[in-house]
C-alpha positions as a Markdown table, in Angstrom:
| # | Residue | x | y | z |
|---|---|---|---|---|
| 1 | Unk | -0.1 | -0.2 | -0.1 |
| 2 | Unk | 1.2 | 3.8 | -0.5 |
| 3 | Unk | 1.3 | 5.8 | 2.5 |
| 4 | Unk | 2.0 | 9.3 | 1.9 |
| 5 | Unk | 3.0 | 11.3 | 5.3 |
| 6 | Unk | 2.7 | 14.9 | 5.6 |
| 7 | Unk | 3.7 | 16.8 | 8.9 |
| 8 | Unk | 2.6 | 20.5 | 9.3 |
| 9 | Unk | 4.0 | 23.1 | 11.4 |
| 10 | Unk | 7.3 | 20.7 | 12.1 |
| 11 | Unk | 9.5 | 18.0 | 10.6 |
| 12 | Unk | 8.8 | 14.4 | 11.8 |
| 13 | Unk | 11.8 | 12.5 | 12.6 |
| 14 | Unk | 12.4 | 8.9 | 11.0 |
| 15 | Unk | 11.4 | 6.8 | 14.3 |
| 16 | Unk | 7.9 | 8.7 | 13.9 |
| 17 | Unk | 7.5 | 8.2 | 10.2 |
| 18 | Unk | 8.5 | 4.4 | 10.7 |
| 19 | Unk | 5.9 | 4.2 | 13.5 |
| 20 | Unk | 3.4 | 5.6 | 11.2 |
| 21 | Unk | 4.3 | 3.4 | 8.2 |
| 22 | Unk | 4.2 | 0.3 | 10.4 |
| 23 | Unk | 1.1 | 0.7 | 12.1 |
| 24 | Unk | -1.1 | 2.3 | 9.1 |
| 25 | Unk | 0.7 | -0.8 | 6.8 |
| 26 | Unk | -1.2 | -3.1 | 8.7 |
| 27 | Unk | -4.5 | -2.5 | 7.6 |
| 28 | Unk | -3.5 | -3.5 | 4.1 |
| 29 | Unk | -3.9 | -6.8 | 5.6 |
| 30 | Unk | -7.8 | -6.2 | 6.6 |
| 31 | Unk | -8.6 | -5.1 | 3.1 |
| 32 | Unk | -7.5 | -6.3 | -0.3 |
| 33 | Unk | -8.4 | -3.6 | -2.4 |
| 34 | Unk | -7.1 | -0.3 | -0.7 |
| 35 | Unk | -5.3 | 2.0 | -3.1 |
| 36 | Unk | -3.6 | 4.1 | -0.4 |
| 37 | Unk | -3.4 | 6.0 | 2.6 |
| 38 | Unk | -2.9 | 9.7 | 3.4 |
| 39 | Unk | -1.4 | 10.5 | 7.2 |
| 40 | Unk | -1.3 | 14.3 | 8.0 |
| 41 | Unk | 0.8 | 15.1 | 11.5 |
| 42 | Unk | -0.2 | 18.5 | 12.6 |
| 43 | Unk | 0.9 | 20.4 | 16.0 |
| 44 | Unk | -2.1 | 22.2 | 17.4 |
| 45 | Unk | -2.2 | 25.1 | 19.9 |
| 46 | Unk | -4.7 | 23.5 | 22.1 |
| 47 | Unk | -2.3 | 22.2 | 25.0 |
| 48 | Unk | -5.5 | 20.9 | 27.2 |
| 49 | Unk | -7.1 | 18.5 | 25.1 |
| 50 | Unk | -3.6 | 17.4 | 23.4 |
| 51 | Unk | -1.3 | 19.5 | 20.6 |
| 52 | Unk | -0.6 | 16.4 | 18.4 |
| 53 | Unk | -3.6 | 16.2 | 15.5 |
| 54 | Unk | -3.5 | 13.0 | 13.5 |
| 55 | Unk | -5.6 | 12.8 | 10.4 |
| 56 | Unk | -5.8 | 9.3 | 8.3 |
| 57 | Unk | -7.4 | 8.9 | 5.2 |
| 58 | Unk | -7.6 | 5.4 | 3.7 |
| 59 | Unk | -8.8 | 5.2 | 0.1 |
| 60 | Unk | -10.8 | 2.5 | -1.2 |
| 61 | Unk | -12.7 | 1.7 | -4.3 |
| 62 | Unk | -15.8 | 4.6 | -4.6 |
| 63 | Unk | -14.8 | 5.3 | -1.1 |
| 64 | Unk | -12.3 | 7.5 | 1.4 |
| 65 | Unk | -12.5 | 6.2 | 5.0 |
| 66 | Unk | -11.5 | 9.1 | 7.5 |
| 67 | Unk | -10.5 | 9.4 | 10.9 |
| 68 | Unk | -8.8 | 12.4 | 13.0 |
| 69 | Unk | -7.9 | 11.6 | 16.6 |
| 70 | Unk | -6.1 | 14.5 | 19.0 |
| 71 | Unk | -4.0 | 13.6 | 22.1 |
| 72 | Unk | -0.6 | 14.0 | 24.1 |
| 73 | Unk | 1.7 | 12.1 | 21.8 |
| 74 | Unk | 1.5 | 11.3 | 18.3 |
| 75 | Unk | 1.9 | 7.5 | 18.7 |
| 76 | Unk | -1.2 | 7.6 | 20.9 |
| 77 | Unk | -3.1 | 9.7 | 17.8 |
| 78 | Unk | -1.9 | 7.4 | 15.2 |
| 79 | Unk | -3.4 | 4.1 | 17.4 |
| 80 | Unk | -6.3 | 6.0 | 17.8 |
| 81 | Unk | -6.9 | 6.6 | 14.0 |
| 82 | Unk | -6.1 | 3.1 | 13.1 |
| 83 | Unk | -8.2 | 1.7 | 15.5 |
| 84 | Unk | -11.2 | 4.1 | 14.3 |
| 85 | Unk | -10.4 | 3.1 | 10.9 |
| 86 | Unk | -10.6 | -0.5 | 11.2 |
| 87 | Unk | -13.9 | -0.4 | 12.6 |
| 88 | Unk | -15.2 | 1.9 | 9.5 |
| 89 | Unk | -13.2 | -1.1 | 7.2 |
| 90 | Unk | -15.5 | -3.5 | 8.8 |
| 91 | Unk | -18.4 | -1.5 | 8.2 |
| 92 | Unk | -17.6 | -1.1 | 4.6 |
| 93 | Unk | -17.1 | -4.6 | 4.0 |
| 94 | Unk | -20.0 | -5.8 | 5.9 |
| 95 | Unk | -22.1 | -2.9 | 3.2 |
| 96 | Unk | -20.3 | -4.5 | 0.3 |
| 97 | Unk | -21.7 | -8.0 | 1.4 |
């Protein structure tokens, strides 16, 4: 799966990029016909709710599955987004049957 990662307002280190590739790459096992994924990592000013925002878009034929989560670390936000998209993939697969 082709995974594009974009960081906004900061430069992501290689460790974070590898983590995102690993976690989002696991989604490829759940759905065969995904055409790619786009991950946007953003720093936000709202420190109380967590200033690390992740937007995950998984492209499937005829649809786009999107999740956006915010937390205190990018790793936690990525985990939450992947979990949300997994649930969307399950609903997508059920709807196709």
